[in-house]
Backbone bond lengths (Angstrom), bond angles and torsions (degrees), N, CA, C in turn:
res aa  C-N    CA-C-N  psi(-1)  N-CA   C-N-CA  omega(-1)  CA-C   N-CA-C  phi
1 X - - - 1.461 - - 1.530 109.93 -
2 X 1.333 116.50 131.45 1.457 120.41 -177.28 1.527 111.13 -77.21
3 X 1.333 117.18 -56.09 1.464 121.27 -179.67 1.516 109.05 -141.42
4 X 1.340 115.07 147.90 1.473 120.12 176.87 1.525 109.30 -136.45
5 X 1.319 115.19 129.32 1.466 122.03 172.94 1.519 107.56 -105.35
6 X 1.322 117.29 127.81 1.463 121.64 -175.33 1.525 110.49 -122.62
7 X 1.331 116.51 107.99 1.475 123.83 172.94 1.525 112.78 51.41
8 X 1.341 116.03 55.46 1.460 120.86 -178.42 1.530 111.20 -79.86
9 X 1.334 115.20 135.81 1.459 122.83 172.90 1.527 107.85 -130.31
10 X 1.333 116.25 140.68 1.461 120.14 174.61 1.520 109.48 -141.45
11 X 1.343 115.36 122.65 1.457 122.57 177.45 1.528 109.31 -105.49
12 X 1.327 115.89 148.42 1.460 121.48 170.07 1.519 107.82 -122.13
13 X 1.340 116.05 133.70 1.448 120.13 -178.87 1.512 113.33 68.34
14 X 1.328 116.48 15.44 1.456 120.73 178.00 1.514 114.83 78.50
15 X 1.352 117.23 -11.51 1.457 119.48 -175.42 1.528 113.25 -126.84
16 X 1.345 116.91 -42.49 1.464 119.15 -175.70 1.517 110.37 -74.96
17 X 1.334 115.92 119.42 1.464 121.48 -177.62 1.528 108.50 -92.81
18 X 1.337 116.17 102.04 1.460 121.36 -176.38 1.524 112.27 -82.82
19 X 1.335 116.71 -35.00 1.469 122.92 177.52 1.515 107.39 -130.23
20 X 1.345 116.37 125.90 1.459 119.30 -176.02 1.533 111.00 -127.25
21 X 1.312 114.84 112.16 1.465 122.69 171.95 1.530 112.71 52.53
22 X 1.329 116.11 50.67 1.465 121.65 -178.82 1.523 110.01 -91.67
23 X 1.330 115.92 125.28 1.469 122.32 177.90 1.523 109.02 -136.58
24 X 1.326 116.46 135.05 1.469 121.14 172.59 1.526 108.90 -169.69
25 X 1.324 115.73 164.19 1.457 122.90 176.60 1.520 109.28 -113.30
26 X 1.332 116.72 150.66 1.456 122.72 171.99 1.518 108.60 -117.44
27 X 1.340 115.84 132.85 1.462 121.42 -178.66 1.522 110.24 -105.75
28 X 1.324 116.57 151.06 1.460 122.38 177.34 1.525 110.80 -56.89
29 X 1.347 115.14 134.76 1.453 120.51 170.58 1.508 116.09 79.43
30 X 1.336 118.40 -2.64 1.464 120.61 -179.01 1.519 109.18 -96.01
31 X 1.331 116.88 117.60 1.459 121.29 179.93 1.530 108.39 -78.84
32 X 1.325 115.15 113.14 1.457 122.05 -174.38 1.529 110.20 -111.37
33 X 1.328 116.31 133.38 1.459 121.17 173.58 1.526 109.30 -108.89
34 X 1.337 115.33 139.96 1.461 121.48 174.17 1.523 107.06 -111.07
35 X 1.332 116.16 120.15 1.452 120.46 -177.16 1.525 109.73 -125.39
36 X 1.319 115.59 169.11 1.452 121.57 178.09 1.512 109.73 159.88
37 X 1.320 118.17 160.36 1.467 121.45 178.35 1.523 111.10 -61.95
38 X 1.330 116.49 165.92 1.465 120.57 174.79 1.523 109.99 -55.64
39 X 1.333 116.21 134.82 1.457 120.64 -179.76 1.514 114.26 83.73
40 X 1.338 116.97 8.12 1.468 119.84 -178.00 1.520 112.59 -73.28
41 X 1.351 117.61 -20.38 1.462 120.95 -179.51 1.514 114.00 108.41
42 X 1.336 117.59 12.76 1.471 121.13 -174.65 1.527 112.12 -62.07
43 X 1.338 116.76 -53.63 1.462 119.73 -178.38 1.522 111.16 -67.17
44 X 1.327 117.62 -36.31 1.462 120.03 175.91 1.521 110.83 -59.52
45 X 1.329 116.93 -41.90 1.461 120.48 178.95 1.524 110.93 -63.16
46 X 1.336 117.10 -44.12 1.470 120.29 178.28 1.526 110.48 -63.02
47 X 1.336 116.79 -38.24 1.468 120.06 177.53 1.524 111.57 -62.50
48 X 1.320 116.96 -37.22 1.463 120.81 177.53 1.525 111.02 -66.99
49 X 1.321 116.47 -45.00 1.463 120.70 -175.95 1.529 112.23 -70.84
50 X 1.338 116.39 -31.44 1.466 119.84 -178.16 1.523 112.90 -92.57
51 X 1.342 117.93 -10.64 1.456 120.71 173.76 1.514 116.03 103.55
52 X 1.340 118.72 -1.77 1.462 120.56 178.34 1.522 111.67 -68.15
53 X 1.334 116.19 -28.27 1.463 122.42 175.17 1.524 108.95 -127.11
54 X 1.325 116.20 156.31 1.463 121.54 174.41 1.528 108.25 -109.21
55 X 1.311 118.10 139.41 1.469 119.67 177.92 1.525 111.33 -70.62
56 X 1.326 116.13 151.67 1.458 120.44 174.05 1.520 110.75 -80.12
57 X 1.311 116.24 -28.51 1.469 122.27 173.76 1.514 108.05 -145.82
58 X 1.320 115.78 156.17 1.456 120.52 177.64 1.521 112.70 101.06
59 X 1.324 115.63 172.89 1.464 121.97 -176.61 1.525 110.54 -134.99
60 X 1.342 115.16 154.74 1.464 122.73 176.50 1.518 107.62 -126.76
61 X 1.328 116.39 132.80 1.459 122.24 -179.57 1.529 109.97 -123.00
62 X 1.328 116.60 142.20 1.460 122.62 175.09 1.521 107.27 -129.63
63 X 1.322 115.56 120.13 1.479 120.33 -174.46 1.534 110.47 51.89
64 X 1.336 115.57 42.62 1.464 123.98 177.65 1.530 114.31 68.62
65 X 1.319 117.30 6.84 1.462 121.14 176.12 1.529 109.04 -100.89
66 X 1.331 117.32 132.35 1.457 120.85 179.27 1.529 109.50 -70.88
67 X 1.339 116.85 123.63 1.469 121.22 -178.16 1.531 111.44 -123.50
68 X 1.309 117.74 14.82 1.471 122.51 -171.87 1.515 112.72 -51.81
69 X 1.304 118.17 -39.63 1.468 121.55 -174.81 1.524 113.72 -100.92
70 X 1.327 117.46 3.74 1.464 119.28 -179.22 1.526 111.08 -71.61
71 X 1.341 115.46 143.53 1.457 120.92 176.68 1.531 110.54 -74.87
72 X 1.334 115.46 168.09 1.467 120.94 -178.61 1.520 111.16 -54.88
73 X 1.343 116.66 -49.64 1.462 119.53 -175.94 1.526 112.19 -64.38
74 X 1.318 116.91 -30.59 1.460 120.26 177.43 1.531 110.59 -70.78
75 X 1.310 115.98 -35.74 1.470 119.54 177.55 1.529 110.98 -70.97
76 X 1.342 116.28 -35.56 1.460 119.70 176.40 1.528 110.33 -59.61
77 X 1.331 116.16 -42.72 1.466 120.04 179.12 1.524 112.00 -62.39
78 X 1.321 116.88 -27.71 1.461 120.46 -179.99 1.529 112.38 -86.08
79 X 1.354 116.35 -9.81 1.457 119.09 175.86 1.509 115.33 112.11
80 X 1.353 117.22 22.20 1.467 121.74 -179.79 1.517 108.10 -115.67
81 X 1.336 117.07 126.71 1.455 121.10 -178.26 1.519 109.63 -139.18
82 X 1.342 116.56 163.51 1.460 119.95 -179.91 1.526 111.06 -151.22
83 X 1.336 114.80 158.21 1.461 121.52 167.86 1.521 107.67 -111.75
84 X 1.337 116.50 171.45 1.452 120.90 -175.26 1.522 110.84 -120.05
85 X 1.360 115.31 164.74 1.460 119.94 177.03 1.523 110.71 -60.31
86 X 1.336 115.98 -41.01 1.456 121.05 178.68 1.525 108.22 -90.90
87 X 1.333 116.36 132.19 1.461 121.04 -178.11 1.524 110.39 -54.70
88 X 1.332 116.15 132.62 1.456 121.93 -171.29 1.525 109.03 -130.01
89 X 1.356 116.04 81.31 1.457 121.68 -179.50 1.521 109.06 -131.36
90 X 1.351 116.37 177.01 1.464 121.93 174.30 1.529 107.15 -100.75
91 X 1.333 118.54 95.51 1.469 120.81 -169.40 1.523 114.71 -64.91
92 X 1.335 117.84 -29.14 1.463 119.82 -176.18 1.529 113.06 -88.19
93 X 1.325 117.10 -6.32 1.462 120.69 174.94 1.525 109.72 -93.06
94 X 1.315 116.11 161.63 1.469 119.24 176.71 1.530 109.63 -69.55
95 X 1.306 114.44 162.82 1.465 120.24 177.16 1.522 109.85 -58.12
96 X 1.341 116.46 -43.61 1.467 120.13 179.95 1.523 111.02 -63.14
97 X 1.326 118.24 -43.91 1.465 120.40 -178.92 1.522 112.04 -64.62
98 X 1.327 117.78 -31.57 1.464 120.61 175.15 1.520 111.15 -58.91
99 X 1.316 116.57 -37.07 1.467 120.74 179.81 1.524 111.23 -82.21
100 X 1.339 116.31 -31.14 1.467 119.51 -178.42 1.525 112.50 -68.46
101 X 1.334 117.77 -30.88 1.470 119.73 -178.96 1.533 111.40 -57.23
102 X 1.349 120.09 -53.96 1.467 118.16 177.06 1.519 113.31 -67.72
103 X 1.336 118.03 -28.58 1.465 119.65 176.95 1.523 110.95 -65.96
104 X 1.330 116.45 -43.66 1.468 121.02 178.13 1.523 110.12 -61.44
105 X 1.333 115.94 -42.08 1.463 120.66 177.01 1.527 110.59 -61.63
106 X 1.341 116.26 -45.26 1.462 120.41 -178.18 1.532 110.85 -63.09
107 X 1.318 116.64 -42.10 1.469 120.52 -177.05 1.528 112.68 -86.73
108 X 1.366 115.48 4.78 1.467 121.04 176.59 1.530 112.18 57.43
109 X 1.332 115.03 43.68 1.460 120.06 175.90 1.525 109.98 -104.60
110 X 1.322 116.13 171.52 1.463 121.78 -179.21 1.522 110.36 -84.76
111 X 1.338 116.27 146.92 1.464 120.47 178.39 1.524 112.46 -66.34
112 X 1.337 118.53 -14.72 1.458 118.39 177.61 1.523 111.86 -72.04
113 X 1.355 116.13 1.96 1.461 119.97 172.76 1.523 111.60 -57.44
114 X 1.342 116.88 -26.52 1.457 119.82 179.95 1.526 111.07 -55.72
115 X 1.322 116.53 -31.29 1.467 119.71 -176.89 1.524 112.82 -88.29
116 X 1.321 118.02 -6.46 1.463 119.86 -177.52 1.527 111.45 -143.78
117 X 1.330 115.32 46.18 1.462 119.18 -178.52 1.526 112.26 -64.71
118 X 1.341 115.48 -24.24 1.464 117.72 -179.83 1.523 111.40 -59.04
119 X 1.342 116.15 -30.74 1.460 119.90 -179.89 1.509 113.67 -86.64
120 X 1.324 117.08 -1.15 1.464 121.87 -178.68 1.528 108.96 -128.19
121 X 1.309 115.05 57.17 1.465 120.17 -174.15 1.518 112.06 -62.78
122 X 1.328 117.53 -31.34 1.467 120.07 -177.22 1.526 110.23 -62.88
123 X 1.346 116.32 -44.76 1.465 119.54 -179.57 1.526 110.80 -68.99
124 X 1.336 116.32 -42.03 1.465 119.21 178.31 1.523 110.71 -61.70
125 X 1.321 116.67 -43.05 1.465 120.18 179.57 1.523 111.87 -64.74
126 X 1.338 115.94 -36.03 1.462 119.13 176.81 1.524 110.12 -64.73
127 X 1.336 116.23 -40.53 1.457 119.96 177.41 1.518 111.86 -61.93
128 X 1.315 116.80 -42.43 1.466 120.83 179.00 1.530 111.26 -66.58
129 X 1.327 116.22 -35.72 1.474 119.20 177.75 1.522 110.76 -65.12
130 X 1.330 116.41 -40.87 1.467 120.04 177.65 1.524 110.53 -63.49
131 X 1.336 116.71 -42.79 1.462 119.75 178.70 1.524 111.12 -62.96
132 X 1.324 116.49 -35.29 1.465 119.29 176.29 1.528 110.76 -64.93
133 X 1.324 116.43 -38.79 1.457 120.61 179.75 1.528 112.34 -63.61
134 X 1.327 116.76 -33.02 1.466 119.23 -178.91 1.525 111.91 -100.47
135 X 1.339 116.52 7.94 1.457 120.71 173.64 1.506 115.84 80.95
136 X 1.337 118.02 27.49 1.466 120.80 -175.74 1.529 113.38 -126.43
137 X 1.310 118.77 14.85 1.463 120.14 -176.21 1.526 111.50 -61.31
138 X 1.321 117.39 -37.70 1.468 120.82 -178.40 1.528 111.94 -68.53
139 X 1.342 117.38 -19.22 1.463 121.11 179.58 1.524 112.53 -101.49
140 X 1.334 117.77 15.46 1.466 122.03 -172.19 1.524 113.28 -54.37
141 X 1.326 118.60 -38.66 1.469 121.54 -175.67 1.521 112.75 -93.91
142 X 1.318 117.05 2.39 1.452 122.11 178.73 1.522 110.21 -80.27
143 X 1.334 117.33 145.42 1.460 119.42 172.19 1.525 109.10 -63.47
144 X 1.323 116.62 138.06 1.461 120.34 -177.78 1.527 111.71 -60.68
145 X 1.331 117.19 -29.55 1.462 120.85 179.60 1.524 111.83 -63.05
146 X 1.324 117.81 -22.33 1.458 121.73 -176.84 1.526 112.66 -88.68
147 X 1.318 118.07 -3.45 1.455 121.10 176.46 1.524 110.19 -73.85
148 X 1.328 116.25 152.91 1.461 119.53 172.12 1.526 109.01 -68.03
149 X 1.330 115.95 167.69 1.464 119.61 179.62 1.527 110.62 -58.43
150 X 1.328 116.42 -44.80 1.464 119.62 -179.81 1.513 112.28 -62.84
151 X 1.344 116.51 -38.99 1.465 120.25 179.18 1.520 111.15 -68.07
152 X 1.338 116.90 -34.69 1.464 119.48 176.54 1.520 111.17 -64.24
153 X 1.333 117.20 -36.60 1.464 120.11 176.06 1.536 110.38 -67.45
154 X 1.329 116.79 -36.72 1.465 119.82 175.09 1.523 110.44 -63.17
155 X 1.340 115.97 -39.52 1.465 120.11 178.55 1.521 110.54 -62.78
156 X 1.322 117.42 -38.04 1.463 120.17 177.01 1.522 111.44 -58.39
157 X 1.328 116.29 -40.39 1.471 119.57 177.37 1.521 109.29 -64.43
158 X 1.343 116.78 -40.24 1.461 120.23 177.36 1.514 112.28 -62.12
159 X 1.336 117.22 -41.91 1.473 121.67 177.64 1.527 109.78 -60.78
160 X 1.331 116.04 -42.40 1.465 119.77 178.30 1.526 110.60 -63.59
161 X 1.330 117.64 -43.10 1.471 120.97 -179.61 1.525 111.62 -63.00
162 X 1.331 117.14 -28.89 1.459 120.95 -177.88 1.523 112.82 -68.88
163 X 1.324 117.94 -14.37 1.467 120.33 176.63 1.530 111.52 -86.58
164 X 1.346 116.55 4.13 1.465 122.29 -178.71 1.535 111.68 56.85
165 X 1.326 117.40 53.48 1.471 119.87 -174.95 1.516 112.84 -80.38
166 X 1.308 114.99 157.49 1.462 121.44 166.90 1.523 110.30 -96.66
167 X 1.335 115.86 -26.39 1.465 121.83 -175.44 1.526 109.23 -137.32
168 X 1.343 116.77 126.84 1.467 121.83 177.58 1.523 109.11 -122.87
169 X 1.339 115.35 128.09 1.459 121.81 171.78 1.532 108.15 -97.82
170 X 1.319 117.04 126.53 1.463 122.27 178.17 1.523 108.17 -114.06
171 X 1.338 116.14 117.20 1.459 121.65 -178.01 1.534 108.78 -98.37
172 X 1.329 116.77 108.42 1.463 123.91 -179.03 1.529 111.85 53.24
173 X 1.338 118.34 58.64 1.474 119.98 -175.93 1.515 114.49 -65.32
174 X 1.345 118.90 -21.67 1.467 119.93 -178.63 1.527 113.20 -104.90
175 X 1.329 116.89 9.53 1.464 120.45 -176.63 1.525 111.50 -60.13
176 X 1.327 116.40 130.04 1.460 121.61 176.51 1.507 115.50 77.53
177 X 1.327 118.22 7.94 1.463 121.34 -177.90 1.522 111.73 -91.73
178 X 1.336 115.33 151.66 1.453 119.30 169.93 1.530 109.12 -82.13
179 X 1.320 117.55 176.38 1.467 121.07 -173.72 1.526 112.45 -61.63
180 X 1.329 116.74 -39.27 1.468 120.07 -178.85 1.518 110.58 -67.03
181 X 1.337 116.44 -46.83 1.468 120.48 178.89 1.520 110.88 -61.75
182 X 1.324 115.51 -41.43 1.461 120.70 -179.26 1.523 110.82 -62.28
183 X 1.331 116.30 -45.76 1.466 120.43 179.83 1.519 111.04 -62.69
184 X 1.331 116.72 -36.51 1.460 121.50 -177.88 1.525 111.26 -66.78
185 X 1.339 116.89 -49.13 1.468 118.27 -177.18 1.523 111.06 -70.17
186 X 1.334 117.22 -34.41 1.463 120.09 176.62 1.529 110.20 -62.08
187 X 1.332 115.94 -43.17 1.464 119.99 178.61 1.530 111.04 -60.83
188 X 1.333 116.71 -41.37 1.472 120.65 180.00 1.534 111.03 -65.07
189 X 1.325 116.72 -44.12 1.463 120.87 -178.26 1.524 110.34 -63.99
190 X 1.332 116.39 -45.55 1.470 120.33 -179.70 1.520 110.21 -62.72
191 X 1.336 117.18 -42.26 1.464 120.74 179.82 1.525 111.09 -61.68
192 X 1.334 116.85 -47.48 1.463 120.39 179.73 1.523 111.47 -63.31
193 X 1.334 116.15 -37.35 1.462 120.33 178.90 1.525 111.22 -65.25
194 X 1.330 116.28 -44.72 1.470 120.08 -177.95 1.524 111.72 -68.37
195 X 1.339 117.18 -25.78 1.465 120.61 175.92 1.526 111.53 -65.52
196 X 1.339 115.99 -24.54 1.458 120.18 176.10 1.511 115.35 83.34
197 X 1.339 117.28 7.37 1.464 119.22 -179.82 1.512 113.02 -78.59
198 X 1.327 116.41 -27.17 1.461 120.33 -175.06 1.523 108.45 -146.93
199 X 1.323 115.50 147.02 1.461 121.99 177.39 1.522 108.70 -103.17
200 X 1.338 116.50 131.95 1.461 121.65 -178.09 1.522 110.99 -107.20
201 X 1.335 114.98 140.73 1.463 122.84 167.05 1.519 106.00 -123.81
202 X 1.336 116.95 124.40 1.457 121.82 -173.35 1.520 110.46 -117.13
203 X 1.323 115.89 131.97 1.459 121.82 166.60 1.518 106.20 -98.99
204 X 1.314 117.61 121.39 1.472 119.94 -170.79 1.522 111.12 -149.59
205 X 1.353 115.52 140.50 1.465 120.94 176.95 1.527 112.35 -94.65
206 X 1.327 117.43 -24.50 1.462 120.95 -176.82 1.528 109.35 -76.83
207 X 1.320 116.74 108.20 1.457 120.81 -175.90 1.517 112.88 -68.03
208 X 1.350 117.66 -27.90 1.467 119.80 175.81 1.524 109.79 -62.49
209 X 1.345 115.95 -43.18 1.469 120.43 177.34 1.521 110.29 -64.31
210 X 1.322 116.44 -48.31 1.465 121.10 -176.68 1.518 111.42 -56.19
211 X 1.325 116.70 -50.35 1.462 119.21 -174.88 1.524 113.22 -77.54
212 X 1.326 117.63 -15.14 1.467 119.48 178.55 1.521 112.69 -88.12
213 X 1.335 118.13 -23.87 1.470 119.48 -174.28 1.524 114.36 -110.73
214 X 1.331 118.47 -20.64 1.469 120.68 -165.21 1.524 113.26 -82.66
215 X 1.329 115.04 139.62 1.463 121.30 165.25 1.528 109.81 -86.65
216 X 1.330 114.71 -28.08 1.462 121.37 -175.79 1.524 108.78 -147.85
217 X 1.326 116.66 144.97 1.457 121.73 178.92 1.528 108.76 -128.87
218 X 1.340 115.47 128.51 1.459 122.52 174.27 1.523 107.50 -107.87
219 X 1.327 116.89 128.32 1.461 121.18 -177.70 1.523 109.90 -109.12
220 X 1.340 115.92 122.85 1.459 122.40 176.57 1.523 110.28 -103.11
221 X 1.324 115.59 143.90 1.463 121.17 173.15 1.518 107.93 -148.90
222 X 1.332 116.02 122.72 1.472 121.81 -178.85 1.529 111.95 53.17
223 X 1.336 115.54 38.79 1.460 120.56 174.69 1.509 115.96 84.43
224 X 1.343 117.97 0.66 1.459 121.49 -178.45 1.521 110.52 -121.14
225 X 1.323 116.62 152.52 1.463 121.05 173.83 1.527 108.53 -80.37
226 X 1.340 115.69 122.12 1.463 119.37 179.08 1.525 112.20 -107.04
227 X 1.351 116.93 -11.98 1.459 120.47 177.57 1.519 109.06 -161.65
228 X 1.326 116.28 150.25 1.458 122.04 -177.51 1.522 107.24 -157.10
229 X 1.341 116.87 114.70 1.454 118.10 -179.11 1.511 112.68 177.32
230 X 1.330 115.84 -169.50 1.455 122.48 178.35 1.531 109.94 -69.22
231 X 1.331 117.87 158.13 1.464 120.64 -176.81 1.526 114.75 -51.06
232 X 1.335 118.49 -44.48 1.465 119.51 -178.37 1.529 111.90 -66.82
233 X 1.328 116.46 -35.59 1.466 119.44 175.45 1.520 110.75 -60.78
234 X 1.325 115.97 -44.31 1.465 120.65 -178.41 1.528 110.39 -68.15
235 X 1.317 116.65 -40.94 1.466 120.05 -178.93 1.528 111.56 -60.66
236 X 1.324 115.63 -33.16 1.465 120.35 -176.13 1.526 114.01 -99.23
237 X 1.333 116.76 5.58 1.457 120.67 -178.70 1.529 110.04 -77.83
238 X 1.318 117.04 121.27 1.461 121.33 -174.77 1.526 112.63 -64.04
239 X 1.345 117.19 -38.88 1.458 120.04 179.78 1.522 110.59 -65.45
240 X 1.332 116.37 -41.82 1.465 120.22 178.19 1.522 110.11 -63.26
241 X 1.314 117.20 -42.99 1.460 120.92 179.53 1.526 111.11 -63.38
242 X 1.313 115.62 -34.32 1.460 119.46 177.98 1.522 111.21 -68.22
243 X 1.339 116.08 -42.57 1.464 120.91 179.47 1.523 110.75 -61.97
244 X 1.339 116.09 -40.69 1.465 121.46 -179.35 1.531 112.42 -91.64
245 X 1.324 117.52 4.84 1.470 123.60 -176.22 1.529 111.52 59.13
246 X 1.341 115.97 20.00 1.457 120.66 174.91 1.498 115.22 72.84
247 X 1.334 118.81 -3.44 1.461 120.47 -171.00 1.516 113.19 -80.02
248 X 1.328 116.09 -55.03 1.467 118.96 -174.45 1.517 112.30 -69.69
249 X 1.337 117.86 -23.02 1.449 120.36 -177.07 1.529 112.12 -89.37
């Protein structure tokens, strides 16, 4: 088992229950989407699993090790990474340097490598390979600020891959993209997932994306899981259709 959430609860302001008694397991290689109406608790749940928030009750396990109280950076070292709804890159650095920063951290090298990359060809080549995987190798020397919105989201996936993760949480990876950009990043995510190197969990509002990429869909409503299963099961679930008014599904 890759990750297990056991009876998670999260309160805000001491009264508002954002996550209530949420339990589920994540398996290696299964691309899972978490969906639900606005305010369902999706991002809060990802924050709990990735370490940005701590649960008020319940436990989180990764590879059978309890990680409930571990900080974000400690979880990254264990192989857990995430992206955010808002693009989170270094805009004034090159695309390649954005990927090299987590690579240098992972390989425990000094940041002054930027001035002597010629002597560290292995790390530079690894960075270029990651950029090729996310479709940005040709833009390696471009400032990240000059990338399109969709390309910046692709770069975020590359930054996450540079930490050598086993599990990546993607929060709204297609937000703000046009159809071409959306198709491109979806293709990259599916390809990486099928390779089996990393397991993805996606929080996504676009139902076309969700049903085209997911092996499994977890549905949240008012902080609780109301459905969990394969895409066709979710599409035909009456409670889910009621929550979404049947329109998006």
